Structure formats: C-alpha cells, structure tokens
C-alpha positions in Angstrom: -4.5 105.7 -1.8 -3.7 107.4 1.4 -2.5 110.9 2.3 -0.9 112.2 5.6 -2.9 114.6 7.8 -3.0 115.9 11.3 -4.6 113.7 14.0 -7.6 116.0 14.5 -8.6 115.5 10.8 -7.9 111.8 10.9 -10.6 111.3 13.5 -13.2 111.7 10.8 -11.7 109.2 8.4 -10.4 105.7 8.1 -6.7 105.5 9.1 -4.1 103.2 7.7 -1.6 101.8 10.1 1.5 101.1 8.0 5.2 100.8 7.9 7.5 103.8 8.1 8.5 105.5 4.8 12.3 105.8 4.5 13.7 109.2 3.5 15.5 109.5 0.2 19.0 110.8 -0.2 17.8 114.3 -0.7 16.0 114.2 2.7 12.5 114.2 1.2 10.2 111.2 1.5 9.7 108.8 -1.4 6.1 107.6 -1.3 5.8 104.1 -2.5 3.4 101.3 -1.8 3.7 100.2 1.8 2.2 97.3 3.7 -0.8 98.1 5.9 -0.9 96.1 9.2 -4.5 97.2 10.0 -7.1 99.9 9.6 -8.8 102.1 12.2 -12.2 103.5 11.5 -12.7 107.1 12.8 -10.4 106.6 15.8 -10.2 109.2 18.6 -7.3 111.6 18.9 -6.3 109.7 22.1 -6.2 106.4 20.3 -4.0 107.9 17.5 -1.7 109.6 20.0 -1.1 106.4 21.9 -0.7 104.1 18.9 2.9 103.0 18.5 2.8 103.3 14.7 1.6 106.9 14.7 4.6 109.3 14.5 5.0 113.1 14.4 1.3 113.6 15.1 0.5 112.5 11.6 -1.9 109.8 10.4 -2.4 108.4 6.9 -6.1 108.6 5.9 -8.1 106.7 3.3 -8.9 109.0 0.3 -11.4 106.7 -1.3 -9.3 106.5 -4.5 -8.7 103.0 -5.7 -6.0 102.2 -8.3 -6.2 99.1 -10.5 -3.7 97.5 -12.8 -4.9 97.6 -16.4 -5.8 93.9 -16.6 -7.8 94.1 -13.4 -9.6 97.3 -14.6 -10.4 95.5 -17.9 -11.9 92.5 -16.0 -14.0 94.7 -13.8 -15.2 96.8 -16.7 -16.2 93.6 -18.6 -18.5 92.6 -15.6 -20.7 95.5 -16.5 -20.8 94.7 -20.2 -24.0 93.6 -22.0 -23.5 90.0 -20.8 -21.6 90.8 -17.6 -22.9 89.6 -14.2 -23.0 93.2 -12.9 -24.9 94.6 -15.8 -28.0 95.3 -13.7 -25.8 97.6 -11.5 -24.9 99.9 -14.3 -26.9 102.9 -15.4 -27.6 101.3 -18.8 -28.6 98.0 -17.1 -31.0 99.9 -14.8 -32.5 101.7 -17.8 -32.9 98.3 -19.6 -34.6 96.7 -16.6 -36.9 99.6 -16.1 -37.9 99.5 -19.8 -38.5 95.7 -19.5 -40.7 96.3 -16.4 -42.8 98.8 -18.3 -43.3 96.5 -21.2 -44.0 93.4 -19.0 -46.2 95.1 -16.4 -47.6 98.0 -18.4 -47.4 101.7 -17.6 -49.8 101.5 -14.6 -46.8 100.6 -12.4 -44.8 103.6 -13.4 -46.3 105.8 -10.7 -44.8 103.5 -8.0 -41.3 103.9 -9.3 -39.2 106.5 -7.5 -36.9 108.6 -9.7 -33.7 110.4 -8.7 -33.9 114.2 -9.4 -30.7 114.0 -11.6 -31.3 110.7 -13.3 -34.0 110.0 -15.8 -34.8 106.4 -16.7 -37.3 107.3 -19.3 -36.4 106.8 -23.0 -33.3 108.8 -23.4 
C-alpha cells in the first residue's frame, strides 16, 4: 500500500516508481492497483526531481501495510499453527520453546535468558 507525499518526505522512505493514475470522469483520481516498475530506497530529492516517472513533485511512498487475499492470509496463518513450520516464530511458539528449555536444562539457565520489558515468557 502506497500513499502520495511531497519529495522532501519521500527521502526518508521507500518510493514506488509506478504507472500514472488516470483521472476519473469527475476529475478526481481513482486509486487502483498499479504496476510498479522499480523501487527506490530513501532517494535524494535530486534523484526524485530528475526521475522521469516522478510528476508534480509527488512521490508514492511505502506505508508498510500489506494486504493479502483471504486464501493467502489463511495459508500464512496456518504456518504459525501448532504444527506449522513457523510455529517457533510466534509468541506462543517462543513460550513453548522457552518452557521446554527450562524443563530440559533446568532453571539454572534461566538467568542467561534475556527478557523484553513488555513480554513475559514465564508461565502465563
């Protein structure tokens, strides 16, 4: 998901280089998925001003928001399930692994484990 912004702001973000958006009959822009030809990472204002695809001193920056179709979202979600290959990368998976380590190695190793101030891996 991208949003338009002035060039000075775009220098602190990733910038999508994409096709023009055609105006609708009312004169406003209809924002629809557009092909991206390439991506600039934190470009300078001079780079943006001289790029042939940048128009009206406006660049489209990466928002960090990703949108998935329902089936793709379901597949990704299942990867973190109990038997999913990414289970160890979920909070529940980390808690389980931490608990297994304490059982297998004993509590003497707990002092070497770093905890995050807002996340507790103890029995919750």
